[in-house]
C-alpha positions in Angstrom: 80.7 90.6 96.1 82.6 90.4 99.1 84.7 87.4 100.3 85.0 85.7 103.0 82.2 84.4 103.4 81.4 87.1 106.0 83.8 89.9 104.9 82.6 93.5 105.0 81.9 94.3 101.4 82.0 98.3 102.2 85.5 98.1 103.3 86.5 96.9 99.9 85.2 100.3 98.2 88.7 101.9 98.5 90.4 99.0 96.8 87.6 99.0 94.1 87.7 102.6 93.5 91.8 102.6 93.5 91.2 99.9 91.0 89.2 101.8 88.4 86.3 99.6 88.9 84.1 102.7 88.7 85.8 105.0 86.5 83.5 104.2 83.3 80.9 102.3 85.4 78.9 103.0 87.8 80.0 100.7 91.5 77.2 99.0 93.1 78.5 97.5 96.4 76.0 95.1 99.0 76.5 94.2 102.3 75.7 90.3 102.1 73.5 88.9 104.3 74.4 88.6 107.9 77.7 91.2 107.6 78.7 94.0 109.1 75.6 96.9 107.9 73.2 94.4 107.4 70.2 93.1 109.9 70.7 91.6 111.8 74.5 91.3 112.2 75.8 87.4 112.6 78.8 89.1 114.1 80.4 86.4 116.5 82.3 88.8 119.2 83.0 85.6 120.9 85.2 84.2 118.0 86.9 87.4 117.7 88.1 87.6 121.7 89.3 83.8 120.9 91.3 85.1 117.8 92.8 87.5 120.0 94.1 85.2 122.6 94.9 82.4 119.8 97.9 84.2 118.8 99.4 83.0 122.4 98.4 79.4 122.0 99.2 76.4 120.1 97.8 76.9 116.7 96.7 73.4 116.9 96.5 72.0 120.3 93.1 70.4 121.3 92.8 72.7 124.1 93.1 75.4 121.2 89.9 73.7 119.7 87.8 73.3 123.0 88.3 77.2 123.4 87.6 78.0 119.7 84.4 75.5 119.8 83.3 77.0 122.9 83.3 80.4 121.2 81.6 79.2 118.4 78.7 77.3 120.5 78.4 80.9 122.7 77.8 82.8 119.4 75.5 80.5 117.9 73.5 80.2 121.3 73.0 84.1 121.6 72.0 84.3 117.7 69.6 81.6 118.1 68.2 82.9 121.1 67.8 86.7 119.4 65.5 84.5 116.6 68.3 84.3 113.7 67.5 81.0 111.5 71.2 80.3 111.0 70.1 77.6 108.0 68.6 80.9 106.0 72.5 82.4 105.7 73.8 80.1 102.9 75.0 80.9 98.9 71.9 80.3 97.4 69.7 82.7 99.4 72.6 85.0 99.0 72.5 84.9 95.5 68.9 85.5 95.4 69.4 88.7 97.3 71.6 90.0 94.5 68.8 89.1 92.0 66.5 90.9 94.1 68.9 93.9 94.1 69.1 94.5 90.8 65.1 93.9 90.2 64.7 96.6 93.1 67.1 99.0 91.4 65.4 98.7 88.1 68.5 98.0 86.4 68.0 95.8 83.0 71.4 94.3 82.8 74.3 94.9 85.0 78.1 93.2 85.4 79.4 91.2 88.6 82.5 91.2 89.6 83.7 88.8 92.6 86.5 87.7 94.8 87.3 84.9 97.1 84.1 83.5 98.4 82.2 86.3 96.5 83.6 83.9 93.3 81.4 81.1 94.4 78.9 83.6 94.9 79.1 85.0 91.5 79.0 81.4 90.0 76.0 80.6 92.0 74.1 83.6 91.1 75.2 83.2 87.8 73.5 79.4 87.7 70.3 80.3 89.7 69.9 83.7 88.3 70.9 84.5 84.8 68.7 86.5 83.6 69.9 90.6 83.9 73.7 89.2 83.4 76.0 91.1 81.0 79.2 89.6 82.4 81.2 87.9 85.4 84.2 88.5 86.4 86.0 86.3 89.0 89.1 86.8 91.0 90.7 84.3 93.2 88.5 81.5 92.4 86.5 79.1 94.6 84.5 76.6 92.3 81.3 75.6 94.2 81.8 71.8 93.0 85.3 71.5 94.4 85.7 73.9 97.4 86.1 72.0 100.7 88.1 71.4 103.5 90.9 69.1 101.8 91.1 71.6 99.0 92.6 74.1 101.1 95.8 71.4 101.1 95.8 71.4 97.5 95.5 75.4 97.0 98.2 75.7 99.8 100.8 73.7 97.8 99.9 75.4 95.0 100.6 79.1 96.3 103.5 78.2 98.3 105.1 76.1 95.6 104.7 79.0 93.0 106.7 81.1 95.3 109.3 78.7 95.7 109.4 78.1 92.1 109.9 81.6 91.3 112.8 82.2 93.6 114.5 79.4 92.2 114.0 80.8 89.0 115.6 84.4 90.3 119.4 83.5 90.0 119.9 85.7 93.6 117.3 83.8 95.0 118.0 80.4 94.1 121.7 81.1 95.2 120.9 82.4 98.5 118.0 80.6 99.6 118.4 76.8 98.0 116.1 74.4 98.5 113.1 76.4 100.0 110.8 73.2 100.3 113.5 71.7 102.4 114.0 74.4 104.7 109.8 74.8 105.2 109.5 71.1 106.1 112.5 71.3 108.5 110.9 74.5 110.3 107.3 73.0 110.5 108.7 69.8 111.7 111.1 71.6 114.4 108.6 74.2 115.7 105.8 71.4 115.8 108.1 69.6 118.3 109.2 72.6 119.9 107.2 76.0 119.8 108.5 79.0 120.3 107.0 81.5 122.6 108.3 85.2 122.0 107.3 88.6 122.4 106.5 90.4 119.6 105.1 94.0 118.1 102.0 93.9 116.0 103.0 95.4 112.6 100.2 98.4 113.2 102.0 99.3 116.4 101.0 99.2 120.1 102.5 97.2 123.0 104.3 94.0 121.8 102.0 90.8 122.8 103.1 87.5 123.5 102.9 84.7 120.4 103.2 81.6 120.1 105.1 79.8 116.5 104.3 75.8 116.1 104.1 74.5 112.8 100.6 75.2 112.4 100.7 78.4 112.7 103.7 78.8 110.5 101.7 77.0 107.7 98.8 79.4 108.3 100.9 82.6 107.8 102.2 81.6 105.0 98.8 80.8 103.3 97.1 83.7 104.8 100.0 85.8 102.8 100.6 87.9 106.3 104.5 87.6 105.4 104.7 89.1 102.0 105.3 86.7 99.3 108.7 88.7 98.3 109.7 88.4 102.1 108.7 84.6 102.4 112.3 83.2 101.3 114.3 85.6 103.5 111.5 84.9 106.3 112.5 81.3 106.3 116.2 81.7 106.1 115.9 84.0 109.1 113.7 81.6 111.1 116.1 78.5 110.5 118.9 80.5 111.8 117.3 81.6 115.1 115.1 84.7 114.0 111.7 84.4 114.3 110.9 88.1 113.9 109.3 88.3 110.7 106.6 85.3 111.4 106.1 86.6 115.0 105.1 90.2 114.3 102.6 88.6 111.8 101.3 86.3 114.0 101.2 89.2 116.5 98.9 91.1 114.2 96.0 88.8 115.0 95.8 90.2 118.7 94.1 93.2 117.7 90.7 92.3 115.7 88.4 94.8 114.9 85.6 93.2 117.4 82.3 92.6 115.0 84.2 93.3 111.8 83.7 90.0 110.2 80.4 87.7 110.2 81.6 84.7 111.8 78.0 83.6 112.0 78.0 83.8 108.0 81.4 82.2 108.0 80.2 79.1 109.8 76.6 78.7 108.4 77.9 78.5 104.8 81.3 76.4 105.5 79.3 74.0 107.7 76.3 73.6 105.6 78.4 73.5 102.0 82.3 72.9 102.6 82.6 70.6 105.5 79.8 67.6 105.0 80.9 64.5 102.8 84.4 64.5 103.9 85.9 63.3 106.9 88.9 64.2 109.2 90.6 61.1 107.9 90.1 62.7 104.4 91.3 66.0 105.2 94.1 64.9 106.8 95.0 62.3 104.0 95.0 65.9 101.3 97.6 67.3 104.0 100.0 64.4 103.7 99.3 64.3 99.8 100.3 68.1 99.7 103.2 68.0 102.1 104.6 64.5 102.7 107.1 64.8 105.7 104.7 67.0 107.6 103.6 66.2 111.3 100.1 65.1 111.6 99.2 67.2 114.2 99.7 70.1 111.5 98.1 68.0 108.5 94.8 67.5 110.6 93.6 71.2 110.4 92.7 72.5 107.3 94.7 76.1 107.0 92.3 79.3 107.7 89.8 76.7 109.2 91.2 74.9 112.4 88.9 72.4 114.2 86.1 73.1 111.6 84.8 69.6 111.8 84.3 70.3 115.5 83.0 73.8 115.3 80.6 72.7 112.6 79.1 69.8 115.3 78.3 73.0 117.7 77.0 75.0 114.6 74.4 72.1 113.5 72.9 73.7 110.1 71.7 71.2 107.6 73.9 69.9 104.8 73.4 71.5 101.5 76.0 70.3 99.2 73.3 68.5 97.2 72.0 71.9 95.6 75.3 73.8 95.7 78.2 71.6 95.3 77.4 72.3 91.4 79.5 73.5 88.2 78.2 76.9 86.4 77.6 76.2 82.7 77.1 79.4 80.9 77.5 81.1 77.9 77.1 84.6 79.3 81.0 86.1 79.1 83.1 85.4 82.4 86.8 87.0 83.0 88.5 84.7 85.4 91.8 86.1 87.1 94.3 84.3 89.6 97.2 85.2 91.1 100.0 82.5 90.9 101.0 83.2 94.5 97.5 82.5 96.0 97.8 79.7 98.7 94.1 80.2 99.5 92.5 79.6 96.1 95.1 77.9 94.1 96.1 79.5 90.8 95.2 76.5 88.8 91.1 76.4 90.2 91.1 79.5 87.4 91.6 77.2 84.2 89.6 74.5 85.9 86.3 76.5 86.3 86.7 77.9 82.9 86.1 74.9 81.1 82.0 75.3 81.7 82.2 78.8 80.9 81.9 78.8 77.4 82.6 82.6 76.6 85.3 83.1 79.3 88.7 84.6 79.1 91.1 83.3 81.7 94.2 85.4 83.2 97.4 84.5 85.5 98.8 87.0 86.7 102.5 85.9 87.9 103.8 87.0 91.5 100.5 88.0 92.8 98.4 86.2 95.7 94.6 86.2 96.8 92.5 89.2 95.7 94.5 90.1 92.4 93.0 93.1 90.7 94.0 95.6 93.5 97.4 94.4 93.6 97.7 94.5 89.6 98.0 97.4 87.4 98.0 94.6 84.4 94.8 93.1 86.2 93.1 96.3 86.4 93.5 97.2 82.7 92.1 93.7 81.7 89.2 94.0 84.0 88.7 97.4 82.4 88.7 96.2 78.8 86.8 93.3 79.8 84.0 95.6 80.9 84.3 97.5 77.9 84.1 94.4 75.6 83.3 91.2 77.4 84.0 89.1 74.7 87.2 90.4 73.8 89.1 92.0 76.5 93.0 93.4 75.9 95.1 90.7 77.8 98.5 92.2 76.3 100.0 93.2 79.2 100.2 89.8 81.3 102.6 88.7 78.5 105.5 90.3 80.2 104.7 90.1 83.4 107.3 88.4 85.9 107.4 88.4 89.9 109.0 91.2 91.6 112.5 90.2 92.7 112.8 88.8 96.2 114.4 90.0 99.2 118.0 89.1 99.6 119.6 89.3 103.3 123.3 89.2 103.5 124.3 85.8 104.8 124.6 85.0 108.2 127.8 85.1 110.0 129.2 81.8 110.9 130.9 81.1 113.9 
């Protein structure tokens, strides 16, 4: 079950195969309703084109928000004119599709694996359609009863804080980059007050593009793991000494999205019906202030990865579904719960939290790994393989010796 919501499930097949998921099992991958390769597709080229231009705009400026809302409105108008019923694109219906697929394929029992939004989908599927499920593995956990815009700040604080704590635990990193939390706060405040406009080459090559780095953009890049975790202390130190190249190049990557690849229509139909209702813009700001005291309110008012979402949802206009979706899954089906300690999108602590209502669950925390753990961790791959072989007694021995990789150490800048 692919993440997103709105991600291309088929695009993850190489990662799954390289992780050995199909070594001893058949692997069944289905494009979720509305996504690439499904019909109708809820792609929003309008939002893709906005994202391409947004790298050169202030991340959290009201004018940027108005452009995003206009793009979302144009996509909504086009899809509804084509007869798409946007309220039918939700996690309940998505889960029912997988239940139908098992029956259509004539499979008596199968194992379920999902990551990111796919974990919320898997947990919903387990709650509503438990029949035929042998085991469930969830990777980078989104708890249905918790996920909301304020929740994104809790996860951001946990993931970024874990990177900083890991640096502090490595003497070379600690001595070279002391007090990273203070450095980050200083840079967020500085860039928010005085945004940088630079020309940067996208990591994939091509012509340089104009990018703007303000405080919100910096935070969003960290949450998105756009700069590798091992490079984050060096990147922040370089930024503090006038060299924004690592962050600028990461920002430039957004200038060339694959138009139509992400089903932003599914993203918004799920987010606006299941994640946004019930929490005000003031609630979001308050969560940001709790997570990162001293940061500017203009940064904290926007949920990481989902800026201006309250405004977008007013335009998207789908019914509130929180009463049926914000429900904990309680089950005795064997479950494997995997989280990476550096995950700033879905904080690692939400794995054990979710496991509390899964009575036959095994929880694994992989140090030094961010979002979507299994493809990045040979240990997680072996744990998953042993779980699929013996769901009630997986071999987790490899986890005990794991530590985050050494951080990148750059030479001290010369002082005048």
